[in-house]
C-alpha positions as CSV (number, residue, x, y, z in Angstrom):
1,X,-79.7,176.6,79.6
2,X,-76.4,177.6,81.1
3,X,-74.0,180.2,81.1
4,X,-71.5,177.6,79.1
5,X,-74.2,176.9,76.8
6,X,-74.9,173.5,77.9
7,X,-78.3,172.2,79.0
8,X,-78.6,170.0,82.3
9,X,-78.9,166.7,79.9
10,X,-76.1,167.8,77.7
11,X,-74.0,168.4,80.6
12,X,-75.2,165.2,82.3
13,X,-74.4,163.2,79.2
14,X,-70.9,164.8,78.8
15,X,-70.3,164.1,82.6
16,X,-71.2,160.7,82.2
17,X,-69.5,159.8,79.4
18,X,-66.1,160.9,81.2
19,X,-66.7,159.3,83.8
20,X,-66.6,156.1,81.7
21,X,-64.1,156.9,80.0
22,X,-61.9,157.5,83.2
23,X,-63.0,154.4,84.7
24,X,-61.9,152.3,81.5
25,X,-58.7,154.0,81.2
26,X,-55.3,152.4,82.0
27,X,-52.0,153.0,83.1
28,X,-49.6,152.9,79.9
29,X,-46.6,152.7,81.7
30,X,-44.7,151.8,84.6
31,X,-45.3,149.4,87.5
32,X,-48.7,149.7,87.2
33,X,-48.9,149.3,83.3
34,X,-52.0,148.4,82.3
35,X,-53.9,148.2,85.8
36,X,-57.1,150.5,85.4
37,X,-55.8,154.5,86.5
38,X,-59.1,154.3,89.3
39,X,-57.6,151.4,90.7
40,X,-53.7,153.0,91.3
41,X,-53.0,152.6,94.9
42,X,-53.0,156.2,96.1
43,X,-49.1,156.7,97.3
44,X,-48.6,155.7,93.4
45,X,-51.3,158.7,92.4
46,X,-50.0,161.0,95.3
47,X,-46.2,161.0,93.8
48,X,-47.3,162.7,90.7
49,X,-49.2,165.3,92.5
50,X,-46.5,166.1,94.4
51,X,-44.0,166.2,91.4
52,X,-46.1,167.4,88.6
53,X,-48.6,165.7,86.9
54,X,-47.7,164.6,83.1
55,X,-48.7,166.5,80.6
56,X,-52.1,166.1,78.4
57,X,-55.0,163.6,78.7
58,X,-53.5,161.1,80.6
59,X,-52.1,164.1,83.5
60,X,-56.0,165.5,83.4
61,X,-57.3,161.8,84.1
62,X,-54.4,161.1,87.1
63,X,-55.9,164.3,88.5
64,X,-59.3,163.4,88.8
65,X,-58.5,159.9,90.2
66,X,-56.1,162.2,92.8
67,X,-58.8,164.2,93.8
68,X,-60.8,161.1,94.2
69,X,-58.9,159.4,96.4
70,X,-57.7,161.7,98.4
71,X,-61.1,163.0,99.2
72,X,-62.6,159.7,99.9
73,X,-64.7,159.0,96.9
74,X,-63.9,156.0,95.0
75,X,-67.5,155.1,95.4
76,X,-68.5,157.1,92.6
77,X,-66.5,154.6,90.4
78,X,-67.8,150.8,92.0
79,X,-71.0,151.2,90.0
80,X,-69.6,151.9,86.6
């Protein structure tokens, strides 16, 4: 058991669920409306990183997509 009260298997299940949710999430507005967040062009994701991510779940997901893209980790979504 880890310090947060979750076991390794519970954490992996939660992480997998979060990745699947992120992989399926779509941009709800703008030029790329309907596009999966993980498929957004990098410049489109960098702009809110510089100006401020939106509040709520969308902002959290865009922040993760930003980190994935700027660190060259897109391969994480290829198998999903």
